[in-house]
C-alpha positions as CSV (number, residue, x, y, z in Angstrom):
1,X,-7.1,-19.3,-0.8
2,X,-4.4,-21.1,0.8
3,X,-1.9,-21.2,-2.8
4,X,-3.3,-17.6,-3.0
5,X,-2.3,-16.8,0.3
6,X,1.2,-18.1,0.2
7,X,2.1,-17.0,-3.0
8,X,1.8,-13.9,-1.8
9,X,3.6,-14.1,1.9
10,X,6.4,-15.5,0.3
11,X,6.4,-12.4,-2.2
12,X,6.1,-10.8,1.0
13,X,8.9,-12.3,2.4
14,X,11.4,-11.8,-1.1
15,X,10.3,-7.7,-1.1
16,X,11.7,-7.3,2.4
17,X,14.8,-9.7,2.3
18,X,15.9,-7.2,-0.7
19,X,14.9,-4.7,0.6
20,X,16.7,-5.1,3.9
21,X,19.8,-6.5,1.8
22,X,20.0,-3.1,0.3
23,X,20.2,-1.3,3.1
24,X,23.2,-3.5,4.7
25,X,24.6,-2.4,1.5
26,X,24.0,0.9,1.7
27,X,25.5,1.5,5.1
28,X,29.1,0.0,4.5
29,X,29.3,2.0,1.5
30,X,28.3,4.6,4.7
31,X,30.8,3.5,6.5
32,X,33.5,2.9,3.6
33,X,33.0,6.5,2.6
34,X,33.4,7.4,6.4
35,X,36.3,5.6,7.0
36,X,38.6,7.0,4.1
37,X,36.7,11.0,5.4
38,X,39.0,9.6,8.3
39,X,42.0,8.9,7.1
40,X,42.7,11.8,5.4
41,X,40.6,14.6,8.3
42,X,38.2,15.4,6.8
43,X,36.1,15.4,9.6
44,X,32.8,17.2,7.9
45,X,33.4,14.0,5.8
46,X,32.5,11.9,8.2
47,X,29.9,13.7,10.6
48,X,27.7,13.9,7.1
49,X,28.2,10.4,6.5
50,X,28.1,8.6,10.2
51,X,24.6,10.8,9.8
52,X,23.4,9.5,6.7
53,X,23.8,5.6,8.2
54,X,22.2,5.9,11.0
55,X,19.8,7.9,9.3
56,X,20.2,4.0,6.5
57,X,19.7,2.0,9.5
58,X,16.8,3.9,11.6
59,X,14.6,3.4,8.6
60,X,15.9,-0.5,7.8
61,X,14.7,-0.8,11.8
62,X,11.5,0.3,10.5
63,X,8.4,-1.1,9.7
64,X,8.9,-1.7,6.1
65,X,7.3,0.4,3.7
66,X,5.8,-3.3,1.0
67,X,4.1,-3.2,-1.9
């Protein structure tokens, strides 16, 4: 029984790591896109990317939805 729990715990840790890594990667893409749009003076697009960045960060901090 302990071995099964250990396997499940390791799987959960991998899933959580993958989820967090994906969120961080998405945030870097939003940041890069916002910087590019800022350099072009496109404030509306910057606001959108910052909003998406904020949403992604909040979701990453929320309780993980691991199946």
